[in-house]
N, C-alpha and C positions, 0 to 999 in steps of 0.2 A: 744820688744812687740811680744807676741805670737799670730799668726793669728788664730789658732784653737779655743782656749777659747773665743777670742773676737767674732768670728762668732757665737758661741753658745749663748753668752750673748746677742748678737744682736737679735737673733731670739726669745729669751725668755723675754728679758727686753728691748724693743725698746727705752723707755724713758731714761733708764740708758745709752744706747749707744749714743743717741743724746747728752746728757750732757757731756759724756766722750769725744766725738768728738770735742765739743766746747772747752773743757779744753785743749785738745791737741793743738788745733788751737791757743790757747793763751800762749802756752809754752814760757816762757821768754828766754829760751836757743835757741829758734828757730833762725836760722841765716838769714831767709828770711825777706824781708820787707813786712808789712801788711798795707793796705790802710784803711781809714775811710770813712764812707758814711753818708750823711744827706738826708732825704726824705722830699718831699713836694707833694701836690696834685694840679692838675689843675682842678677846679670844673666842668667846662662845658664839657670838653672832657674826664674827669676822667682819665687823663694820670698821670703817676708817674714822678715827677721831682727828679733828683738825682744829688747831688753835691759830688764830689770825692776829698778826702784830703790825703796828706801824712804829718802826723803831723798837722801843721796849714796851710800848703801850699795847695791852691786849684789846682787840677790837671784837665786839659782838653786835654792835649796831652801826649801820652804815649811813645814817641820815646826814652825817657831817660831810659825806662825799656825794650827796645828791642822789642817794639810792634809797628807795622806799619800797616796803613790802607790797603796798597797794599799786605800785607802778612797775611791776616786774617786766612788762613787755617793752618798756622803754630802755634805751641804752644809756641811761644816766642823763642828768641835766647838762646843758652846754657848758656851764661854768664849773663842772666837776674838775677837781685837781688830780683825781686818780687816773692812773694809766688805763686806757680803754680795755686792755686785756684783763687787768685786775678788776675793773668795774664789772665786766661781763661775768667774771668768775664769782664775784660777790653776789650778783643777781642769781646765779645758779645755786649758790649756797642757800639763799633765801627761799628759793623755789623747791629744792629737792632735799635739803639737809634739815636735821632737827637740832635746835639750839638747846644746850644744857646751860642755862643762865648761871646756875650756882657754881659750876666748874669752869665756865667760860669757853667751852668748846662746841664745835658743830659735829654731830654724828651723821656720817654718810652711810646709808644702808648698803649692804653688800652688792645689791643689784646695780647701784649707781657708782660704785667705786672706780670701775674701769673708766668711766666717762671723766671723772674728776682727776684721775691720775694722768689722763691724756692732757689735761689743762695744766696740771702742776708741773709736768715734765718740761714746760716751757719757761718756768720761773726760776730765777737764780737763787732766791733765798728760801730754800725748803730744807728743814732740819728734822731729825728725830727728836721727839719731846723728851725722851729719857736720857739720851746721851749728848744731845746738842750737835751731833755730827751731821754733816750735809747728807741729804738723801741722794743716792745714785740712781739715775735713770739710764738704763742701757740703751745704746743707739742701735742695737740689733735685737731681733726677737728670739723667743724660745719656740721650738717646734714640738708639738705634742706627738708622742709615738704610742701606739697601742699594739699589744701582742695578743693574738687570738689563741686561746688554749682550748683544745677539744675536750669536752666532757661527755656530752651525749648529743645525738642529732637534734634534740628539741631544746637544748640549753646553750646559751652563748655566754662565754667567760672571757672578758677582756682585761688585760693588765696594762696600765698606762704609766708612762714616764715622760720626761722632757729632755730636750737636747739643745745646747747652745749652738746656734748655727755658725757662729764665728770661731769658737774654740773647739766645737764638737764635744764639749764636756756634757755628760748626761747626769740628770738629777732624778732621784726617786720621787715618786709622786707624794710620798708622805712628808718630804722635806720642803715642799713647795706650797705656799699659800696662793690659791687661785681665786681670782676675782672674775667670774664669768660675765658675759654680756656681749653686746654687739661689738664692743672694743674690749676684748678680754686681756687681762694683765695677770702676771705672776710675780710673786715676791720670793726670792731665794738668794742665799749668799749675800744678804744685806743690800740687795739690788732689786729694783723694779724692772721687769721685762715685759714688753708687749708680747702677746701670744699670737703666733702666726695663724692667719685664718686658713683652716683646712676643714675637711668634712668631719674631723674629730672635735673641732673647737666647740661646736654646739652641744656635744655630749659631755664636756668636762664636768659640768655641775652634777651629773648623774653618778660619777665615780665616788666610791667611799674614800675616807681619808687615807687609806692604804693604796689607793689607785686601782681598786677592783670594781668591775661592773659585771654583775650577773643578771642575765635576762632570761626569763622563762615565759611560757604561755604566749599571750597576745603580743607582749613586748618583743619576745624572741622572734615570733613570726614576722612582726613588722620589720625588725632589724634584718632578718635574713632576706626579706623581700625588697626592702627599700634602701638599706645602707650597705649590706655586705657586698653586693655586686660592684658598687663604686669603690669600697674600701679595699677589696681584693686587688685592685689595680693601682693602688697608691703605695709609694715607698714608705710612708710613715706608718703603715699597717703591716705587721709581721705575721705571716700565716704559718701554720705548722707545715712541716715538710710533707709533700704529697697531698695537700689539702685540695679537695674539689668542692665546688659549690653544689649544695643539694638542690634538687628540683622541687619547687613548691607548687602543688596543685590545689585548685579550688573547685568544688562541685556542690551543687545544692543537695542537702541531705533529704533522705526519705525517712518518714516516721513509721515505725513498726511497733505494734503492741500486741500483747496476749492477755486475755481476760479470764479469770477463774474466781472461785470463791472458797472460803472456808466457812461452811454453813454452821458448824459447831461454834466457832468463835464469832459468827455473824460479821465476817469481814469480806469485802470485795477486794480482789487482788488484781493489780495491773502491772505487767512487765513492759517497760518502754525501752526501745532501742532506736538508734539513729544509724542509717546506712549511708556511707560515703563511698561512692564508686565500688559498691559491693562489699565494703569492709564494715561490718556491723559492730558498733560499740555502744556501751551503756551511756546514759546522759552524763555530761561532764560534772565533775564534783568540785573542781577548782580551776583557776585560770591556767594552771600548768598543763591542763589537758587539751590545750588549743591545737596541738599538732599531733598527727598520727604518723610515726616513722615506719617506712617500709623498706626492706632491704631486698634488692633484686639484682643478681649478677654483680655483686660487690658494689652496687651503686645505691646511694641513699635517696629516697624520695619521701617528701613530706606532704601529707594531705592536711590542709588547713581547715579546721572545723569552724562552722558558723555558730559560735557560742551565743550570739544574740538571738538567733533563730531558736536554738535549743532552749534558751532561757524563757523565751516567749511561750514555747510549748509547755515547759515545766510549770510556768506561772499559771497557765490555764488549768492544769490538773490540780495545782495547789489550791487555786480559787474554788475548785469543785470539791474540795475536801480531802484530797489524797495527801498522805504523809509518806515521805521516803523512808524506807526501812532497810534498804540494801542498794547495791550499785544500780540495779535496774528495777527493783521491786518497790511498788507503791501500794499503800493500803488505805481503804476507806470503809465506812460502815454507817448504819442508820440512815437518816434522811439524806445526808450528802451523797451516799452511795446510790440511793434510789433516784435522787435528782440527776445523777450522772447517767444512769441507765435510761431514764425516761426522756432526758434531754438529748442524748447522743445516739441511743439505740445502737450500740457498738456490735460488731460481728462477734459471734460466740455467745451473746447474751441469752440466746434461746436455750442454751444447754444448762443455764443456771437454775437453781431451785428457789433459794430464798430471795434472790435479787432478779427474778424474772418479772417483767412488766406484763400484767394480765389485761390491762385496759384502763379506762377512766370511769369515774363515777360522778354523776351530776344529777340535775333535776330530771333528766330523761329516765333515770332508774328509780325515781320515787314512785311508790305505789301507795295511794291514799284511799282509805275506805271509811265511809261514814257509818258509824255503828249506832247503838242505842243511845238515847238521850231523853231529855225532858223537853217541855215547852220552852224553857229558858236556857237550855244548854244543849250542846252537841258534842259527842265524842268522836274523835278522829284517830284511826289507826294508821300510823305513818311508818313505812319501812322502805328499804332500798333493795331492789332485786339485783343480786350479783350471781350470775350463772343460775344454778339451781338453789342457791341459798337466799334467805331473806335477812337483811341486816337491820335491826331496829334504828329508827331515826335518832334516838338518844345516843347510840353508839357513835354515829358520825358527828353528832352535835358535840360530844365529848372530845373527839379528835380535834375538831375546829377550835374548841375552847382552849385546848392545850397548844395550839399553834402547829399542829401536825398536818402533813399534807398527803399522807399515804395510809392505806388500810392494808395491813399485813394479813395474807391468807396463809395459814400454816401449811407448809409442805408444798405450796403451789407457786407462791410468788407474792406480788403486791399490786395494789390498785392505786392509781393516782387520783386524788380528789380534785375535782374542779373547784378550787377553793373560792374564787371570787363568785362563781355561780352559786355555790352552796351558801356562802355568806349572804348573798343577795336574797336567797330563799329564806334564810334564817331571819334576815332583816324584815322581810315581808311577814313572816310568822310573828315577829315581835309586835307588829301592829294589831294582831288579834288579841293581845293581852290574855292569852290562854294560860293554862297550867297543865302539867302532866300528872295524870292519876297514878296510883300505885302500880297498875298494870301497864304503864307506859303509854297510855293514850293521851292525846291532846284534847283538852276540854275547852271549848270556845262558846261564845254567844252565837245563836243562829243568824243574827244579822250579818255575820261575816261570811256566810255561805257563798254569796255571789262573788265576793272578792276572792275567796278561796278557790272557787270553781274556775276563775279566770287565771289564777296562779298555777294550779295543778289540774291534772286530769283525775277527778275524784269518782270513785265508785259509790253511787248513791242508791244501790239496789236495796239496802236495808232501810233507807229513808226516802221512800218514793214521794212523799208529800213535799219534801224539800226540793227534789228534782223538778217536780211539776211547778213549784213556786219559782224556781230559777228560770225555767223556760218561759214563764209568763213575764217575769221582770225584764227579760231581755228586750221586750217590746211592750211598752205600757199600753198600747192601743189594744192589746189582746186581753186586757184585764176583764174578768167576767162582769157582766152588767148586773147591777143590783136595782131592784125595784124601788122607786122613790116613794116617800110618804105621800099619801093621796092628795093633800092640799098643795103639794109642790110639783105635781106631775106636769102641769101645764105652765109652770112659771120658770123652772130652770131651763136654761139654754143647753144645747147639746154638749158643749165643752164643760159646762158646770156639772152636768150629769156625769160626765167622765171623771171630773175631779171627785165627785161623791163616790163613784165606783172605786177610784184609786185609794181613797181614805179607808174604805171598807176592806179592800184587798190587803193593805198593810196591817189593818187591825186584826184581820183573820189570822195572819201569821205573826202576830204580836210584835210588829214593827211600829216605829213612829216616823214622822216625816215633816217636811217643810212644804206648805202650800205657798208657792212663790209667784203666783200670777201677777201680771202687771196691775198697777193701780187702776181701779175702776172696773175690774172684771168680775167682781162679786165674790171675793174670798169669804166674806162674812156669811152670805146666804148658803154657800157650799158647806161651810162648817155647821151652820144651823140645821141644814137638811140631814147631815150625818148624825148630829146629836139627837135630833128627833127620831131618826130611824133606830138608833141604839136604844132609846127609851121604849119604842114600840116593840122591839125584839127581846130586850133583856129586862124590862121593867124599870122601876124607879131607882135611881141613885144619882146624887148631885154631881154636876160637873162645874168646873171653875174656869172663867175667862179672865185673864189679866190683860189690860190694855192701857194706853195713855188716857189720861183724864178726859180729853176731848173726844175720845172714841167710845168710851163706856156707854154714853147715852145713845150713841148711834147703834150699838149692839142692842140696847133695850128697844129702840124703835123698830129695828129690823126684826127682832124676835116677835114683837107684838104684831107686826104686819104679816110675816111669813110663817111663823111657827107658833101660833097662839096657844097650842096645847102644851108648850113648854112653859112651866112656871118660872119666870125670870125674876131675879132679885138683884136690884142695884144696891150694892153694899159700899156706899160712899157717904161723904158728908159728916158733919160733926155729931149727928144724931144716930149714926150707924150702930152704936152699941145696943140700941133698942131692937135691932134687927138680928142680933146674934141667935136667938132661938129659932129663927126662920132659916138659918143656913142649911140645916139638915133636912128641911122640908122643900127646898126649892130644887127644880130640875137644873137650873142654870144660875150660878152666882156670878155676877158681873162686878168687877172692882178694878181699881187702877193699881199701877206698880207702886205708886207712892203709899197708898193705903195698905197694900200688901206688906211693904217694909215695916210699917207701923204695927200691923196686926199679924206679924209672921207666925208667932207662936200659936195663935188661934187657927189660922188657915192651914198650917202644916200639921196640926194635930188631927185634922179631919181627913178621912179617906174619901178620895174623889174617883169617879169613874173615868173622867177625862179632864186634863188640864190643857187649855189652849192659851198660848202666848200670842196675842195680836200685836202687830208692829214689833216683832220679836227682835228687831235690831236694838231694842232697849237693853238686851243682855249681851250686846256685841263685845263689851269689855269683860273678858272672863275673870278679871280681878275685882270687878265692881261688886258692891254689896248685893245688888239685885240678882246678878248672875249666880252668885254663890248661894243665895237664899232659896231661889226657885227650885234648885236641885234637891231641896229637902221636902218637897211636896210629895205626899203619898197618893199615887194614882195608878190606874191600870193602863192608861194611854196618855201620850203626850203629843201635842201638835204645836207647830210654830207657823204663824201666818205673817208673811212680810213680802212686800214687793222688792225689797232690797236686802237679801240675806248677806250681801257683801257690799259694803260701802267704801272702805278704804283698804283694809288688810285682811289676809286670809285667816288671821286669828279670830276675826268676828264670826266666820263660818264655823270654825272649830268650837267656839263658845256655845253657839246654838245647838250643835250636834252633841256637845257634852251634856246639855240639858236633856235632849231627846233620847239619846242612846249612849250613855257613858261608856267610854272605851272603844266606840266605833272607829274613831280616828286616832286611837292611841292617846297617851298622855301628851300634854302640850309640848314639852321639850322634844319628844319624838316627832310630833307633827311638824314642829318648826324646822327640825333638821331634815325631815323626809320630804316635806312639801313646800313650806312657806319660804325657806331660804332659797332653794333652787328656783322657785317660780318668781318671787319678788326681786331677789338680788341678782340671780344669774339668768333670769328670763328663759327658763327651760320649758320648752313646749312639750317635751316628753313627760315631765313631772306634772304639768298642767293637765294633760290628757289623762294621765294615770289617776289623778285626783277626781277629775270629772267622771271617769268611769266608776269610781268608788261611790260617789254620792248620787249619781243620777237616778237610781231606783227609788231614792228616798226624798227627792226634790221634784215637785211638779211645777213647771213654769211655762206659762203661755203668754205670748205677747198679744196686745190688742190687734196688731196688724195681722196676726195669724187666725184669731178666732172671733173677733168682733167686727165682722165685715159691715154690720149695720151702723157702726160709728161714723160720724162725718169725718172728712179729712182734717188733718192737723198740719199747719204750715209753721215752721220754725224760722225765724228771721234774726240774724245778728246785725244790729244797727250800731255802727261806729260813730262815736261822738268826738268832736274836737274840743280840746281844752281852751279856756280863755287865756289871754296873754299872761295875766298875773297868776292864774292857776298853774299854767305850764312852768313859769319861773319858780313858783313854790315847790312844785313836784320835783324838778331837777335838783333844787337845793336839798330837799329831803332825801332824794335818791342817793346823792353823794354822801350825805351824813350816815344814812342807814347802811350803805355798802361798806363804808370804812368800819363802822361799829360791828357789823355782822361778821365780816371776815377776820377782824381782830379777835372776836369771841371764838370763832371756829378754830383759828390758829392756836388759841390758848387752851380751849377746853375740848376741842374735837366736835365733829358734826353732830353726833348723837346727843351730846349734852348741851347743844346750843339751840335746840328747837324752839324754846320759849323766846329767845332773843330774835330768832328768824321770823317767827310768827308775829311778834310785836312790830318788827320793822315792816313786814308786808302789810300789816293792819294799817299802819300810818299812811303808807302809799295808797292803799285802796280807799281809805277815807278821803284823801285829797281828790282821787278820781271821782268819787261821788259828790262831795262838796267840802271845800276846805273848812267850813264851820264845824265839821265833825271832829276836828282836832281839839276843840275846846274853846273856852271863853276868850283867850288871848287872840285866837285866830278869827273869832266872830267879830271882834272889834275892827279887824282889818278890812272886813266887808269885801272879800275876794269872791267874785261870782263863779258859778260852776257851768261849764259848757254842757255837761250831761243834764243838769237841771233844766237848762233852756231847751235841750232836745226833747226831754221828757214832756215839758209843757206843750211844745208844738205837737208832739205825737198824740197826747191825750186830747187836746183841743180838736185835732182832726178826727180822731176815732169817735169822740162824743158827738161831733157834728153829723156823723153818719148814722147815729142811733145805736151804736154798739155799747156794751157794758164791759168794764175792765176790772181785772183782778191784778193788783200791784203787790209784788213781793220785794222785801229788802231784809237783809239780816241785821241792819243797823236800825234800832228803834229810834235813834236820834234823826236818822234820815226820814223815817216815816213822819216824825214830828214836823220836819221842814215841809214835807209834802202836804200834811194836814193844814199847816199855816197858809200855804199857797191856795189850797182848795177852798178854805174858808174865805180867803181874800177875794177869790173869784166867784164865791157863792155857789160852789159846786157841791151837791149833797154826796155824802160818802158814808161807808161803814168802816169800822176799825177793829182790829184784833191783834193783840200780842199776848205774851205769856202772863200778863197781869190782868187780862180781861176776864170779867165774871160773866156768867150766863151767855156763854159762847153760842149755844144753840139758838137763843133768841135772835142774836145778831145775824146768824147764818140764814134763819128762816125769813127775817125781815128783808135781807138782801135778795134772796131768791124769789120772794113774793112781791117785791116793790120795784117795778120798772123805773120809778122816778129816782132811784138811788143808783147812779151809773158806775160808781167806783167803790171797790172794797180794798182797803189798805191792810196788808197782812204781814206780820213778822214771819220770816221764813221758818224759823225754828218752831214757832207756836202753831203755824198753820200749814205746815208741809204735809201733815198726815191727818186722817180722820175727818176731813171736810168734804162736803158735797156741794159744790158751788156752780152747778150747771146753768145758773142764771146768767153767768158771764160768758162771753165768747172770745175775749181778748185777755191775754196774760202778759204782763210786763215784769221781767226780772230786772230790777233797777241795778243790781250789782251781782256779779258772778260768785257762786259758791264753789268751794274746792271740789266737792263731789257732785258730778252731774246727775247722779241718781236722785239726790235730794231735790234738785231743780226739776227733774222729770216728775217726781212725786207731786211737787207743787203744781206743775202744769196739769197733772191728772186730776186735780181738784175740779177742773173744768171739763177736760176731755175724758169723760167716763160715761158709763151706761146712763142714758137719760138725756144726754146732750144731742141736740138736733141741728145745731149750727156749725158751720165751718169754724174751727178754732185756730186763732193766730197767737203764736207765742213769740214775744220779742225779748231779746237779750240786749241790754244797753251796755256797750263796751267802749271805754275811753281809749282812743287810738294811741298807739306808741307808748303804752304803759304796761304795768305789771298785770292789769286786767286782761290785756290781749294775750299775754304769755300764760295766764292761768288756763286759757282755753286749751292749750296744748296738753297741760297736765290733766285736765278734765278728760280728754280723750283717752289718756292712758288708763285712768281708773275705769272708764266706761268699757274699754276693751278687755280689761281684766275680768270684770263681771261677765261680760259677753262670752269670753273664751271658756269660763268655768261652767256657766249655766247653759251652754249650747255646745254644738259640735265644733265650734271654732277653736283655734289655738292661739288667740291673741294674748298678749302679756301686759302686765303692769310692773312698775318698779318703784322703789322708794325714792325720796328726794335725795339727790346726789350732789356732789360738789359742782358737777357740770350744770345741774339744774339751777343751783344758786347763781352761778356765773350768768346764766341766761336770764333769770328773774331780775337780778339787780344790775343788768347791763343797760 
């Protein structure tokens, strides 16, 4: 077969070429297999149903011909016996058609029918399934014809039909089954025709079964603009006689509105219009409104409206609460109407009466006046000034409680409430834990006066004494000087006298406070001077001091030394029951927290002049039994003494204040939400400063560097220690195990519920850093040496050789035992103290008075407070504690009033371990306390997932 002539005949005689192609396809000498096909229709979906045969055998699976569903992109296997055209056709069936296995046919969707008919027209064996007659495929196409019928300028009505281009015979659209698509086909008169491609072809699927296509609105506008100019020049489109194309104009619309009100019905009315080239129309109501017809000099002009723009405008008004009640009329009322006026301030709003915006109401309009009250309470009159009227605070509070945002002024308009500002004010008032009296006044405790004065501008003219007190509290150095008891005049230092004055000032105004001076600055003597002066001025009445067991006797010694006129009773020990009759006869009852818990009924039944909690961090856990019980003590005055009012979390500070002045910082959930969460979790410097300003009048804190210039210098040294080889190997093995266990636990239970596992893992690592033997008997047998132990031994030998004396702290009693063993082996004299030690005072006196005892081993928990060990001038912290304040307290056992030597404090830190990383966390806790108890704004935060990654890396 010669390709050249065939190509020429194809171009000149297409019909001849088609017939010749079919003849070749039926060539009896052809060695390929040919399939047969039967067609049917599915009336509703107009899908094509296709049965495939090989001879008389129905085919639904083509694997036997090398055609697989998973290999559709292949053209069949090389050894396939099926004709290539049939093979490709079968692949298309697998790809696009659906198989009905029970009926044995393929269902070809309407959108793909044209494509398959183009393929089937080339096959010889194609029959109708019902009649068995051969399917006829016309070798010439049908031409779609459409007639335009004029209905209205804004509506398009087309009527379609078909024409056989060879016979010129025409067919009604209703008699033709159309298969649209890129290759459109039509079935009519038992024959399949290809549809000639024209501008109408793509529209065929839009015509209804009768051949009608009606377009309105946007579709009509698109058709008039995009299709009609082309169609009007085509012979297959029949136009009405004398038809002229309308001009379509587009222009950006202008929005116009008119505002009014129906005061009786409490409705705000808005009329909205859109103007196109000066033609004013109400907002569209349906898509049919897309065109505006204009007749001028017998010519039709259409203005195309921007319905998307109009919809955006209407949507804005709907979202603002307007409801359409007419072609151009929209109505709103209540808060949405006032939102609209206050947010948009539209023209014409000034003429309104009910919906006129008069202004805003916030804290600037609050008028607060302090009225009568008693020593323990204060009445506050709260109102809002609105023009010449005064609105009670309760009225605005009620509006906020109902979620309202406006105050309606009858006959004048409305006032917008500054809701967030007013809610913030209400939140601040909630901290006062006050209550409203029957006459609408807010009754609060006087200790809230300073906070109130910083929140609002208060008229104190009826309570001058409070105003004077507030002015004094703004600067504690202006506190009036109080004459000291005669025996203490020459003993108290200037800053201690100021502390004495401060305590009296708070007492005079029935306030309580925290004396939070640095360790070693003499908090005890300041409190004793205050108690002595109270007795001198007010006569006899017992006071109670609660302190750790180790500190009780220190109080007794200090009272005997500095205030001998105070009759002090030490109420401790197993024989204390005999002292019960003396409780009401003593000026000062000294007992421990442990004894207090045992004898709580006895001690809470008695009325005290003053209760002093020394080392008040003992009630830092507000849920603890001690914290709950001390609040039941009957007393005129309450004091807390502590060098560390804040050790770890802000809840500790709240707990102390809840003892001193219940309600001062609100209840704990409020405090947690208002202060603790923002400061600890979110690191908010704003909330930190706000809390600092709340508490500073009631907390007196002086640092040694500020007031005790006569103290010798203190040098702090961090000495890093290298692990031994075996110790380092053990540490990394334990680190890997702990990391896996901890993060698995955190993943399973969450960070909050995994703290015990985290602390246990950290404990093991820290024990290895100190000495592997701390892990227990099995590790003691391994005899792994400790690099820190070796460094400690070298340091101690050097310090002792220079004649210094050393105080050694460790939180691990087992570590102290190892140190004792070494000291005994080296025949070095030492003293020892931990929580089980009896007669602590004797050991302290023996060390301070015996220069031949160079070392004092102390458990950090047992000896961090209440000790005076100025006999030493070196402090060694064998292992770091989480809270630096605890370590600082321990160092201050040496660096305190009475010390004359330069003090050196050593921290032994095992390098490249969790100990080194603890130093970073220590600084966070140190900065939190510093930021709260001074003017700084440093922050602390909880242990986070990032902290864990850091600690266990």
